[in-house]
C-alpha positions in Angstrom: -40.9 42.5 231.2 -44.6 43.4 231.5 -46.2 44.2 234.8 -49.8 44.8 235.9 -50.8 48.0 237.7 -54.0 47.9 239.7 -55.8 50.8 241.4 -57.7 49.1 244.1 -61.2 49.9 245.4 -63.4 49.6 242.3 -66.5 47.5 242.5 -66.8 45.0 239.7 -70.1 44.9 237.8 -71.4 44.0 234.3 -70.9 41.2 231.9 -67.8 39.5 230.5 -67.4 36.3 228.3 -65.2 33.4 229.5 -62.7 31.9 227.1 -62.0 28.3 226.2 -60.2 26.1 228.7 -56.5 26.1 228.5 -56.3 22.7 230.3 -58.7 21.2 227.8 -57.3 22.9 224.7 -53.7 21.7 225.2 -54.3 18.0 225.1 -57.0 18.4 222.5 -54.6 20.1 220.1 -52.2 17.2 220.7 -55.0 14.9 219.5 -54.4 16.2 216.0 -51.2 14.2 215.9 -53.2 11.0 215.8 -54.6 11.5 212.3 -53.4 12.4 208.8 -56.6 14.4 208.2 -57.3 18.0 209.3 -59.0 18.7 212.6 -60.8 22.0 213.2 -61.1 23.5 216.6 -63.2 26.4 217.9 -63.3 28.4 221.2 -59.5 28.1 221.4 -58.2 30.6 224.0 -55.6 33.2 223.1 -52.9 32.3 225.6 -49.0 32.0 225.6 -49.2 28.3 226.4 -51.5 27.7 223.3 -49.0 29.7 221.1 -46.2 27.6 222.5 -48.0 24.4 221.8 -48.8 25.5 218.2 -45.2 26.3 217.6 -44.2 22.9 219.0 -46.7 21.1 216.7 -45.6 23.1 213.7 -42.0 22.2 214.4 -43.1 18.6 214.0 -44.5 19.2 210.6 -48.2 19.8 211.6 -49.9 22.5 209.4 -51.4 25.3 211.5 -54.1 27.5 210.0 -55.9 30.1 212.1 -59.5 30.9 211.5 -60.7 34.2 213.1 -60.1 35.0 216.7 -60.7 31.6 218.3 -60.7 29.0 215.5 -57.9 27.0 214.0 -57.2 23.9 211.8 -54.4 21.4 212.5 -53.2 19.2 209.7 -50.9 16.3 210.7 -50.7 14.8 207.2 -47.1 15.9 206.8 -45.9 15.0 210.3 -42.2 14.3 209.9 -40.4 15.1 213.1 -41.6 13.3 216.2 -39.3 15.3 218.5 -40.2 17.8 221.2 -37.0 19.7 221.9 -36.0 21.2 225.2 -36.2 24.7 223.8 -39.8 24.1 222.9 -40.8 22.3 226.1 -38.9 24.1 228.9 -41.6 26.8 229.5 -44.6 24.5 229.4 -45.1 21.2 231.2 -48.1 20.2 229.1 -45.8 19.5 226.2 -45.4 16.0 227.6 -48.8 15.4 226.1 -47.3 14.9 222.6 -45.5 11.7 223.8 -48.5 9.3 223.7 -49.9 10.5 220.3 -46.4 10.5 218.7 -45.6 6.9 219.8 -49.1 5.7 218.7 -48.9 7.4 215.3 -45.2 7.3 214.4 -43.9 4.4 216.4 -41.3 6.6 217.9 -40.9 9.8 219.9 -38.3 11.9 221.6 -39.7 14.4 224.1 -37.7 16.6 226.4 -38.5 16.2 230.1 -40.8 19.1 230.9 -40.1 22.4 232.6 -42.9 24.9 233.5 -43.8 26.3 236.9 -42.5 25.9 240.3 -45.4 24.7 242.3 -44.1 21.2 243.0 -43.0 17.9 241.6 -45.2 16.6 238.7 -43.3 13.5 237.7 -43.9 11.9 234.3 -43.2 8.3 235.5 -46.9 7.4 235.3 -46.9 8.3 231.6 -43.8 6.2 231.1 -45.2 3.1 233.1 -48.4 3.2 231.1 -46.7 3.3 227.8 -44.4 0.5 228.8 -47.4 -1.6 229.8 -48.6 -1.0 226.3 -45.4 -2.4 224.9 -43.3 0.7 224.3 -39.6 0.6 224.8 -38.6 3.7 226.8 -35.3 5.1 227.8 -34.5 8.4 229.5 -31.2 9.9 228.4 -29.7 13.4 228.1 -32.9 14.9 229.5 -35.2 13.2 226.8 -37.8 10.5 227.0 -37.1 8.3 223.9 -40.0 5.9 223.2 -40.4 3.2 220.5 -43.1 0.8 219.5 -44.0 -0.9 216.2 -47.6 -0.8 217.4 -48.9 -0.3 221.0 -50.8 -3.1 222.5 -53.9 -2.8 224.6 -53.2 -3.2 228.3 -54.7 -2.8 231.8 -53.1 0.2 233.4 -53.6 1.2 237.1 -51.8 4.5 237.8 -50.1 4.9 241.2 -51.7 8.3 241.6 -54.4 10.3 240.0 -52.7 12.2 237.1 -54.7 14.3 234.6 -52.0 14.6 231.9 -51.1 11.0 232.5 -54.6 9.9 231.9 -54.9 12.1 228.8 -51.5 10.9 227.4 -52.4 7.2 227.8 -56.0 7.7 226.5 -54.7 9.2 223.3 -52.0 6.5 222.8 -54.6 3.8 223.4 -56.8 5.1 220.5 -54.5 3.5 218.0 -53.3 0.5 220.0 -54.1 -3.1 219.1 -56.9 -4.3 221.4 -58.6 -2.9 224.5 -56.8 -0.6 227.0 -58.3 -0.1 230.5 -57.1 2.9 232.6 -57.9 2.4 236.3 -57.5 5.2 238.8 -58.1 7.6 235.9 -58.5 11.3 236.4 -62.1 12.4 236.3 -61.6 16.0 235.4 -64.0 17.6 232.9 -61.1 18.4 230.7 -60.4 14.6 230.3 -64.0 14.2 229.2 -63.7 17.0 226.7 -60.6 15.3 225.3 -62.5 12.0 225.1 -65.4 13.7 223.3 -63.0 15.1 220.7 -61.3 11.7 220.2 -64.7 10.0 219.8 -65.6 12.6 217.1 -62.4 11.6 215.4 -63.5 7.9 215.4 -62.1 6.7 218.7 -64.0 4.2 220.8 -63.9 5.4 224.4 -66.2 4.7 227.4 -66.0 5.7 231.0 -64.5 9.2 230.6 -65.4 11.1 233.7 -65.2 8.0 235.9 -62.1 6.4 237.4 -62.1 3.6 234.8 -61.8 4.5 231.2 -61.9 1.8 228.4 -60.5 2.4 225.0 -60.9 0.0 222.1 -58.1 0.6 219.7 -58.8 1.3 216.1 -56.7 1.3 212.9 -56.9 5.0 212.3 -58.6 8.2 213.3 -60.1 10.8 210.9 -60.7 14.5 210.9 -63.4 16.3 212.9 -64.6 19.6 214.3 -64.6 20.2 218.1 -65.4 23.2 220.3 -63.2 23.6 223.4 -65.1 23.7 226.7 -65.3 26.9 228.7 -62.5 27.5 231.2 -63.8 26.5 234.7 -60.7 28.0 236.5 -61.0 31.3 234.6 -64.7 31.3 235.6 -63.9 30.7 239.2 -61.2 33.3 239.2 -63.6 36.0 237.9 -66.3 34.9 240.4 -63.7 35.5 243.2 -62.8 38.8 241.8 -66.4 39.9 241.8 -66.9 38.5 245.3 -64.0 40.3 247.0 -64.9 43.6 245.6 -68.6 43.3 246.6 -69.6 43.2 243.0 -72.5 42.2 240.8 -71.2 40.3 237.7 -72.6 37.9 235.0 -70.1 35.6 233.3 -71.1 34.5 229.8 -70.3 31.5 227.6 -69.5 29.4 230.6 -71.2 26.8 232.9 -71.4 26.0 236.6 -71.7 22.3 235.8 -68.0 21.7 236.7 -67.8 24.2 239.5 -70.0 22.8 242.2 -67.5 23.0 245.0 -66.4 26.5 244.0 -70.0 27.8 243.8 -70.8 26.2 247.2 -67.9 27.8 248.9 -68.8 31.2 247.4 -72.3 30.8 248.6 -70.9 29.8 252.1 -69.0 33.1 251.9 -72.2 35.0 251.6 -72.5 35.4 247.8 -75.9 35.1 246.0 -75.3 33.0 242.8 -77.7 32.4 240.0 -76.9 29.7 237.5 -78.3 30.0 233.9 -77.9 27.7 230.9 -74.6 29.3 229.7 -73.9 32.0 232.3 -73.4 32.6 235.9 -74.4 35.7 237.9 -72.8 36.5 241.3 -73.9 39.2 243.7 -71.6 39.7 246.6 -72.3 41.0 250.1 -70.5 44.0 251.6 -68.0 41.7 253.4 -67.4 38.0 252.8 -67.3 35.3 255.5 -64.2 33.2 255.8 -64.5 29.8 254.2 -62.1 26.8 254.9 -61.3 24.3 252.2 -59.3 21.3 251.3 -58.0 20.6 247.8 -58.3 17.2 246.2 -58.8 15.6 242.7 -62.0 16.4 240.8 -64.8 16.5 241.7 -63.5 17.8 245.0 -62.2 21.4 245.4 -59.6 22.2 242.7 -56.0 23.0 243.6 -56.1 25.6 240.8 -58.6 27.6 242.8 -56.8 27.5 246.1 -54.8 30.6 245.7 -57.8 32.7 244.6 -59.7 31.7 247.7 -56.7 32.4 249.9 -56.9 36.0 248.5 -60.6 36.5 249.3 -60.2 35.0 252.8 -57.5 37.7 253.4 -60.3 40.3 253.8 -63.2 38.0 254.8 -64.7 38.1 258.3 -63.3 35.3 260.5 -60.5 32.7 260.2 -60.1 30.0 257.4 -57.9 27.0 257.1 -56.7 26.0 253.7 -55.3 22.5 253.2 -53.4 21.8 250.0 -53.1 18.1 249.2 -52.1 18.1 245.5 -48.8 20.1 245.3 -46.3 20.4 248.1 -45.1 23.9 247.1 -48.2 25.7 246.3 -48.3 28.4 249.1 -45.7 30.7 247.5 -48.3 33.4 247.0 -48.8 33.7 250.8 -45.6 35.7 251.3 -46.6 38.1 248.5 -50.1 38.5 249.9 -48.6 39.3 253.3 -46.8 42.2 251.6 -50.3 43.6 251.0 -51.1 43.2 254.7 -52.6 39.7 254.8 -52.4 37.7 257.9 -51.4 34.2 256.9 -49.6 31.4 258.8 -48.3 28.5 257.0 -48.1 25.1 258.9 -46.9 22.4 256.5 -49.7 21.8 254.1 -52.1 24.0 255.9 -52.5 27.8 255.7 -54.4 29.6 258.4 -55.8 32.9 257.1 -57.2 35.5 259.4 -59.2 38.2 257.7 -58.1 41.7 258.1 -60.1 45.0 257.7 -58.2 46.0 254.7 -55.2 45.4 252.4 -52.8 48.0 251.2 -51.2 48.2 247.7 -47.6 47.3 247.2 -45.3 45.8 244.7 -45.6 42.0 244.5 -44.2 39.2 242.3 -46.1 36.4 240.7 -44.6 32.9 241.3 -46.9 30.8 239.2 -50.1 31.0 237.1 -52.7 30.8 239.9 -50.6 32.7 242.4 -50.6 35.5 240.0 -54.4 35.4 239.9 -54.6 35.6 243.6 -52.4 38.7 243.6 -54.8 40.3 241.0 -57.8 39.5 243.3 -56.0 41.0 246.3 -54.9 44.0 244.3 -58.5 44.8 243.2 -59.5 45.2 246.9 -56.3 46.7 248.3 -56.2 50.4 249.0 -53.9 52.3 246.7 -51.8 50.9 243.8 -50.6 47.3 243.5 -47.9 46.5 241.0 -47.6 42.8 240.0 -44.3 41.7 238.5 -43.6 38.6 236.3 -47.1 38.5 234.9 -45.9 36.2 232.1 -47.3 33.6 234.4 -50.7 35.3 234.2 -50.5 35.3 230.4 -50.1 31.6 230.3 -53.6 31.0 231.6 -55.8 34.1 231.4 -56.7 35.6 228.0 -56.9 39.4 227.8 -57.2 39.7 231.6 -56.7 43.5 231.8 -59.4 44.1 229.0 -61.9 41.9 230.8 -61.3 43.3 234.2 -61.5 46.9 232.7 -64.9 46.0 231.1 -66.1 45.1 234.6 -65.0 48.4 236.0 -61.6 47.7 237.4 -58.8 50.2 237.1 -56.0 48.1 235.7 -53.3 48.5 233.0 -50.3 46.7 231.6 -47.0 48.4 232.1 -44.3 47.5 229.6 
């Protein structure tokens, strides 16, 4: 099992390019299930989750052709197996995103209930309720969701909670439904908008993406298209935090601050100087950051996927910060690992009180989920001595070539096999 060894103390500087967004790419790849024609994608990130999704789609009969480093074509013309087995799904919760497209296109789907990471309950009941409202017959048996519908019908769907994958699943299903579907309390995340843009380029009729009410006029069929995946806003935020905690001066390329307002604001509150350009962001950090408190909430508020990274920078910032997590009930598991490096963190229910210390010291730590692993990398960059991070397969699910990119910025980091 691979580990990451970091020699702390290096100041990050220079330029590095940001990859395509994992959380946009996964649903967009599933959109290829909705048409018999080839769909071409560019700026696809090289990640374990992407590889898993491509294997899952290939298992269903979708043709997968890679084009260079970040391009690929998916051809669903020979789709013949609308089943997502447990073996394919167990490592990646996003596999539930095939449910809506399969029911809409094939009239039937059998999808294993998802596995994935341990940050808290992420039930699929909203996906099921929405599809049932559109006329699907659904049963859950032997760990599988089995859905049937001769053709889905347009419906008004109001989700009980804001769910990104639920919104994406229902939006894809509604593209081929008979009539209009209205999704209320829809997720507003930029990744939902990117999926909608891809679907529209395939012939879908969608309005309101990016708001809490999305309207989809069903069509008879979708066609092939070309779509470029948006830049990864969470990877962008993570590298900004890494630069900030080391007192660095970094320019991130092929990205945008358009979806990062709350993250940029918090980094500026911490004392960083940030310059936003058309497709790049430059951060110049002070010698020591100021503590910043935050509260996670659905977009456009502060993203839960950046909470762990900010906990890491608050560990060595001047002052005391309170972090309130409102999305997932089990997303402070990185606190114990940060404490092994010398952090002063007190957990009180859904709040974490972080008191900045003068320095962290390297130690062996263990990643518990994707973003927790990023927080340990950030802390390791500033800790004195060596930090060894175990279970970095979590990291590989969401950060493409992280050791190469950090090394390019001057970090002393290597993968240990």
